[in-house]
C-alpha positions in Angstrom: -12.7 7.3 27.3 -13.8 4.1 25.7 -17.5 3.9 24.8 -19.6 1.7 27.1 -22.9 0.0 26.7 -25.7 0.4 29.3 -24.4 -2.8 31.0 -21.0 -1.2 31.5 -19.2 -3.4 28.9 -16.7 -1.8 26.6 -18.0 -1.3 23.0 -16.1 -1.2 19.8 -16.9 1.7 17.5 -18.9 0.9 14.4 -18.0 2.5 11.0 -19.4 2.1 7.6 -17.9 0.3 4.6 -14.8 2.4 4.5 -14.1 2.0 8.2 -12.7 -1.4 8.0 -9.1 -2.5 8.7 -6.2 -0.7 7.2 -6.6 -0.4 3.5 -4.0 -1.2 0.9 -2.2 1.7 -0.7 -1.8 2.0 -4.4 0.5 0.2 -6.8 2.3 1.7 -9.8 4.0 0.1 -12.8 5.9 1.4 -15.8 7.5 -0.2 -18.8 9.6 1.2 -21.7 10.9 -0.5 -24.9 8.6 -3.6 -24.8 6.8 -4.9 -27.9 3.5 -5.4 -26.0 3.5 -2.7 -23.3 -0.2 -2.9 -22.5 0.0 -6.6 -21.7 3.1 -6.2 -19.6 1.5 -3.3 -17.7 -1.6 -5.6 -17.2 0.6 -8.4 -15.8 2.4 -5.9 -13.5 -0.9 -4.7 -12.1 -2.1 -8.2 -11.5 1.0 -8.8 -9.4 0.2 -5.6 -7.5 -3.5 -6.2 -7.1 -3.1 -6.6 -3.3 -2.2 -2.8 -3.1 -5.5 -1.6 -4.4 -8.8 -3.1 -5.6 -11.1 -0.1 -6.3 -9.9 0.9 -9.7 -7.2 0.1 -12.3 -5.8 1.9 -15.3 -3.2 1.7 -18.1 -1.9 4.4 -20.4 0.2 3.6 -23.5 2.0 5.9 -26.0 2.6 5.4 -29.7 5.2 8.1 -29.8 2.8 10.9 -30.6 -0.4 10.3 -28.6 -1.3 8.5 -25.4 -4.2 6.1 -25.2 -5.7 5.5 -21.7 -8.2 3.1 -20.3 -9.3 2.9 -16.6 -12.2 1.5 -14.8 -13.6 0.6 -11.4 -12.9 -2.8 -10.0 -10.2 -5.5 -10.2 -7.6 -5.5 -13.0 -9.1 -8.6 -14.6 -12.5 -7.0 -14.8 -11.3 -3.6 -16.1 -9.3 -5.0 -19.0 -11.1 -7.3 -21.4 -8.9 -9.1 -24.0 -10.0 -6.7 -26.8 -9.1 -3.7 -24.6 -5.6 -5.1 -24.0 -5.2 -5.8 -27.7 -6.1 -2.2 -28.5 -3.6 -0.9 -26.0 -0.8 -3.2 -27.3 -1.6 -2.2 -30.9 -1.3 1.5 -30.0 2.0 1.0 -28.2 3.4 -1.2 -30.9 2.6 1.3 -33.6 5.6 3.3 -32.4 7.8 0.6 -33.8 6.9 1.4 -37.4 8.4 4.9 -37.7 11.1 4.7 -35.1 12.0 1.0 -35.0 11.5 0.9 -31.2 8.6 -0.5 -29.2 6.7 1.8 -26.9 5.9 2.3 -23.3 3.1 2.2 -20.8 2.3 3.0 -17.2 -0.4 1.4 -14.9 -2.0 2.0 -11.6 -4.1 0.1 -9.0 -5.9 2.3 -6.6 -7.5 2.2 -3.2 -9.0 5.5 -2.0 -10.2 6.9 1.2 -13.9 7.6 2.1 -15.9 9.3 -0.6 -13.3 9.1 -3.3 -14.1 5.8 -5.0 -15.0 7.5 -8.2 -14.1 6.8 -11.9 -12.9 10.4 -12.3 -10.2 9.7 -9.8 -9.0 6.5 -11.4 -5.4 6.7 -12.5 -3.3 7.2 -14.5 -4.5 10.8 -14.9 -3.8 12.4 -18.2 -3.1 16.0 -19.2 -1.4 18.4 -21.6 1.7 20.5 -21.2 3.7 22.6 -23.6 5.8 19.5 -24.7 2.7 17.3 -25.4 0.6 14.8 -23.5 1.6 13.3 -20.2 0.0 10.6 -17.9 0.8 10.1 -14.2 0.2 7.5 -11.6 1.0 8.0 -7.9 1.5 5.9 -4.8 1.5 8.0 -1.5 -0.1 11.1 -0.1 0.9 14.7 -0.4 0.5 16.7 2.8 0.7 20.1 1.1 -1.7 19.2 -1.7 -4.4 21.6 -0.6 -2.0 24.5 -0.3 -0.6 23.8 -3.8 -4.1 23.3 -5.3 -5.4 26.6 -4.0 -2.4 28.4 -5.4 -2.8 26.7 -8.8 -6.5 27.5 -8.9 -5.8 31.1 -8.1 -3.5 31.1 -11.1 -6.3 29.9 -13.4 -5.7 26.1 -13.3 -8.9 24.1 -13.5 -9.1 20.8 -11.6 -11.2 17.8 -12.8 -10.7 15.4 -9.9 -10.5 15.4 -6.1 -7.2 13.5 -6.2 -4.0 15.0 -4.8 -2.3 13.3 -7.8 -3.8 15.9 -10.1 -1.8 18.5 -8.2 1.3 16.9 -9.6 -0.1 17.0 -13.1 -1.2 20.6 -12.9 2.1 21.7 -11.3 4.1 20.0 -14.0 2.1 21.7 -16.7 2.5 25.1 -15.0 6.3 24.7 -14.8 6.5 23.6 -18.4 4.4 26.6 -19.5 6.9 28.9 -17.7 9.7 27.5 -19.8 11.6 25.9 -16.9 14.5 23.8 -18.2 13.4 20.7 -16.2 9.7 21.2 -15.4 9.4 17.8 -13.7 12.3 18.4 -11.3 10.9 21.8 -10.5 7.4 20.5 -9.8 8.6 17.6 -7.6 10.8 20.0 -5.5 7.6 21.7 -4.4 5.9 18.5 -3.1 5.9 17.5 0.5 4.9 14.1 1.7 5.0 10.6 0.3 5.1 9.9 -3.4 6.4 7.2 -5.8 5.5 8.4 -9.3 5.5 7.0 -12.8 4.9 9.4 -15.6 4.4 8.6 -19.3 5.6 11.0 -22.1 5.7 10.4 -25.8 9.4 9.4 -25.8 10.0 8.1 -22.3 8.8 6.9 -18.9 9.9 9.0 -15.9 9.8 7.5 -12.3 10.5 9.5 -9.1 10.6 9.0 -5.4 10.2 11.5 -2.6 13.3 12.6 -0.6 12.2 10.6 2.4 11.6 7.3 0.5 8.3 6.5 2.2 6.9 4.3 -0.5 8.9 1.6 -2.3 9.8 1.8 -6.0 12.2 -0.4 -7.9 13.6 -0.7 -11.5 14.3 -3.8 -13.5 15.6 -4.9 -16.9 14.2 -7.6 -19.1 16.1 -10.0 -21.3 15.1 -8.1 -24.5 16.7 -4.9 -23.1 13.4 -3.2 -22.1 13.0 -1.7 -18.7 10.3 -1.7 -16.0 9.6 0.0 -12.7 7.2 -1.0 -10.0 6.0 -0.4 -6.5 7.2 -3.9 -5.6 9.8 -6.3 -7.0 7.2 -9.1 -7.3 5.8 -7.2 -10.4 9.2 -7.1 -11.9 9.6 -10.8 -11.3 6.2 -11.5 -13.0 7.2 -9.7 -16.2 10.6 -11.4 -16.3 12.7 -8.4 -15.3 15.8 -8.6 -13.2 15.7 -6.1 -10.4 18.5 -3.5 -10.8 17.7 -1.7 -7.5 15.5 0.8 -5.8 15.0 4.4 -7.1 17.0 6.6 -4.7 15.0 9.0 -2.6 15.0 12.4 -4.1 15.8 11.2 -7.7 14.1 10.9 -11.1 15.0 7.9 -13.3 14.3 8.1 -17.0 13.5 4.9 -18.9 13.9 5.5 -22.7 15.5 4.2 -25.8 18.9 5.3 -24.3 18.4 3.0 -21.3 18.1 4.2 -17.7 19.4 7.6 -16.6 19.0 9.2 -13.2 19.1 12.8 -12.0 18.6 14.3 -8.6 15.8 16.9 -8.0 16.3 17.2 -4.2 18.8 16.1 -1.6 17.9 12.8 0.1 16.6 13.3 3.6 19.2 12.9 6.3 16.9 10.4 7.9 14.8 8.6 5.4 11.3 7.5 6.4 10.7 4.0 4.9 7.2 2.9 5.9 7.7 -0.1 8.2 4.1 -1.0 7.7 5.0 -2.1 4.2 7.0 -4.9 5.8 4.4 -5.6 8.5 1.4 -5.9 6.3 1.1 -4.2 2.9 3.8 -5.6 0.6 3.7 -9.1 -0.9 5.8 -11.7 1.0 7.4 -12.4 -2.4 8.8 -8.9 -2.7 12.0 -7.3 -1.6 12.0 -3.8 -0.3 14.2 -1.5 1.8 17.0 -4.0 1.4 15.2 -7.1 2.7 12.9 -10.0 1.7 9.4 -9.2 3.1 8.9 -12.9 3.9 12.1 -13.1 5.9 11.3 -9.9 7.8 7.8 -11.1 8.7 9.3 -14.4 10.0 11.8 -12.4 12.1 8.9 -10.3 13.4 7.3 -13.5 14.7 10.6 -14.7 16.2 11.0 -11.4 18.1 7.4 -11.7 19.3 8.0 -15.2 20.6 11.0 -14.0 22.5 9.2 -11.0 24.0 5.9 -12.7 24.8 6.1 -16.5 25.1 2.9 -18.3 26.0 2.0 -21.6 27.7 0.0 -23.1 24.9 -0.7 -26.2 22.7 -0.2 -24.7 19.3 0.5 -21.6 17.2 -1.9 -20.6 14.4 -1.9 -17.6 12.0 -4.7 -15.2 11.2 -4.7 -15.7 7.5 -3.3 -14.6 5.3 -1.1 -11.8 6.5 -0.3 -13.4 9.9 1.1 -16.6 8.4 4.8 -15.6 8.0 5.0 -14.2 11.6 3.3 -17.2 13.0 5.9 -19.4 11.3 8.6 -17.4 13.1 6.8 -17.6 16.4 6.4 -21.3 16.2 10.1 -21.8 15.3 11.3 -20.0 18.4 8.6 -21.2 20.8 8.9 -24.8 19.8 5.1 -25.0 19.6 3.5 -26.9 16.7 2.3 -24.7 13.8 -1.3 -25.5 12.8 -3.7 -23.9 10.3 -6.9 -23.6 12.4 -8.5 -20.7 10.5 -9.1 -21.2 6.8 -10.0 -18.3 4.5 -12.7 -18.7 1.9 -11.0 -17.5 -1.3 -14.3 -17.5 -3.3 -15.9 -14.8 -1.2 -15.3 -11.2 -2.4 -14.9 -8.3 -0.1 -17.3 -8.4 2.8 -17.8 -4.8 3.9 -19.1 -4.2 7.4 -22.9 -4.3 7.5 -25.2 -2.2 9.7 -26.3 -4.9 12.2 -24.2 -7.0 14.5 -25.6 -10.1 13.0 -24.7 -9.1 9.5 -21.2 -8.1 10.6 -20.7 -11.4 12.3 -21.9 -13.3 9.2 -19.5 -11.3 7.0 -16.6 -12.5 9.1 -17.8 -16.1 9.1 -18.1 -16.1 5.3 -14.5 -15.0 5.0 -12.9 -17.2 7.6 -13.8 -20.7 8.7 -12.6 -22.3 11.9 -11.3 -25.9 12.0 -13.0 -27.0 15.2 -10.8 -30.2 15.4 -7.7 -28.1 15.6 -8.8 -25.6 18.3 -11.4 -27.4 20.4 -10.1 -27.8 24.0 -6.7 -26.3 23.2 -4.7 -23.3 24.3 -4.1 -21.4 21.1 -1.6 -18.7 20.3 -3.1 -16.7 17.4 -0.6 -14.5 15.5 -1.8 -11.5 13.4 0.1 -8.7 11.8 -1.8 -5.8 13.3 -5.1 -4.6 14.9 -6.4 -1.4 13.5 -9.9 -0.8 14.7 -10.6 -4.2 16.3 -14.1 -5.0 15.2 -13.0 -7.7 12.8 -10.5 -9.1 15.2 -13.1 -9.4 18.0 -15.4 -11.3 15.6 -12.6 -13.7 14.8 -11.9 -14.3 18.5 -15.6 -14.9 19.1 -15.5 -17.5 16.4 -12.6 -19.3 18.0 -14.4 -19.3 21.4 -17.5 -20.7 19.7 -15.4 -23.5 18.2 -14.2 -24.5 21.6 -10.8 -22.9 22.1 -9.9 -23.3 25.7 -7.5 -20.3 25.8 -6.7 -17.6 23.2 -3.3 -15.8 23.4 -3.3 -13.1 20.8 0.1 -12.0 19.5 0.5 -9.0 17.2 3.7 -8.6 15.1 3.8 -4.8 15.4 3.2 -2.2 18.2 -0.3 -0.7 18.9 -1.4 1.6 16.1 -2.3 4.8 18.1 -1.8 7.6 15.6 -3.1 8.5 12.1 -1.0 8.1 9.0 -0.7 11.0 6.5 1.5 9.2 4.0 -0.8 6.8 2.2 -2.4 4.4 4.7 -6.2 4.6 5.0 -6.7 4.9 8.8 -6.4 8.6 9.1 -9.0 9.3 11.8 -7.8 8.6 15.4 -11.4 7.5 16.2 -10.9 4.5 13.9 -7.9 3.2 15.9 -8.8 0.8 18.7 -5.5 1.5 20.5 -5.9 5.3 20.5 -6.5 6.3 24.1 -6.6 2.6 25.3 -4.1 0.6 27.2 -3.3 -3.0 26.1 -5.2 -4.5 29.0 -8.4 -2.6 28.1 -8.0 -3.8 24.5 -7.5 -7.4 25.7 -10.8 -7.3 27.6 -12.5 -5.6 24.7 -11.4 -8.4 22.3 -12.2 -11.2 24.9 -8.8 -13.0 24.8 -6.8 -14.5 27.6 -3.7 -12.6 26.9 -2.6 -9.9 24.4 0.9 -8.8 23.5 2.1 -6.4 20.8 5.6 -6.5 19.5 7.7 -3.6 20.7 8.9 -0.8 18.4 12.5 -1.9 19.0 11.6 -5.5 18.2 9.9 -4.5 15.0 12.7 -2.2 13.9 15.3 -4.9 14.7 13.6 -7.2 12.3 13.1 -4.7 9.5 16.4 -2.8 9.6 19.8 -3.5 7.9 23.2 -1.8 8.0 22.1 0.1 4.9 18.7 0.9 6.2 19.2 1.4 10.0 16.3 1.6 12.5 16.2 5.4 12.6 15.5 5.4 8.8 12.0 3.9 9.1 8.8 5.8 9.7 7.0 4.7 12.9 4.6 7.6 13.2 1.5 5.5 13.4 2.9 3.8 16.5 5.0 6.5 18.1 3.2 9.7 16.9 6.6 11.1 15.8 6.1 12.5 12.3 9.2 13.1 10.2 7.7 16.3 8.7 5.2 18.9 9.9 1.6 18.0 9.2 -0.8 20.9 8.3 -3.8 21.0 10.6 -6.2 20.9 7.7 -4.8 17.6 6.3 -6.7 15.5 8.7 -10.1 16.9 7.7 -10.3 15.1 4.4 -10.5 18.3 2.4 -9.2 16.3 -0.6 -11.3 13.2 -0.4 -9.0 11.1 -2.6 -5.7 10.5 -0.8 -3.8 7.9 -2.8 
């Protein structure tokens, strides 16, 4: 049942600062053989800033020791020029004895509720029988609690609440046992989503889970050095030519010998690429799962226009993530494309405030309506998704206040009705406005004249290719069909950091 006020109207649930719309996942970056590895990692993280804004970290090796720096906040605030210079100097020191520049890994992080702590900032560092190691992780392990309990019973001490430390401790345990390939042995025990970058004294290792939930690509620079990143935009920024994606179930080693790959597990018969990466998370300038993100989003808008045309005067995007789909919708519908909602790029994150007045002001600060565009007009508003609906309703109220005659809301993905256990921060069903509600009820709740979500078939038709067919995408947050079994305890936030 939807909550109702005393007057019988439908009420949207109110959550605290971490109950906002879907949060970005994490971004990982690795480089080997570069003369200034710290600076390159910094540039890569800047390119991936959209994937996480709570903390950032870089680890660099000189061939015998790893130097790490991490902090809370944006990349630009965590790494002062002198800090970057120290990281570069440490990495470049490797060139003196070996004649080869060094390597680095980096991480941008967005955590779930209660986990925004410096101790959880990545890369995490540890020791194993072969020396130091640092690791950075994008994804979420559904068997992390089970593994952690087993490792603790075996005497392993944990310093963080992050599921990423499970990877670190498992690797150290397998190395101590004398396993020939401790990393492969450790990864074979993990279940869930992970794209990993690991830094050793003499190499960077990158790995992807057998289902391929999260993207991970490798590129080569003109000087012969190699880089790996969550998205190809980061490779572009550092001047690397993309060589391809890391195959699901494989480990790729970046070293002085070049790039070498080995398989630690069979690729899943049906991979589970996260379609929400195309819908919202990834940069439009990236390529992932075989397609340009920008082109996919335009195709999502085109499919939406075919499924749900509207008699209207104009099409406008909900900035910034709805812009590409709105372009596609306008192209098919023949309606003029207008920018009627302008984002204020000088306002930082506006977390949801306690009172309705403060929440409304927070939205007004972030988005300004161009009254001359919307007043008296029938407007098609295109957005990428609706997660909990509070922010969307505030935006629709702004449009009404500016004089919009009709509002036809079009969403370029299906209703999000189910929790994600693979790295997206809307795990609780109570946070999802579409959970337990029909579209008509959501329409009335948001106060729009019409509402239409893109169908699952329409979404998959835009995202899929011959190499990556529709059945190879994860749609669990829409359909409730999970590719692997989810332990009951996972949804209880027993590990408060899921990144």
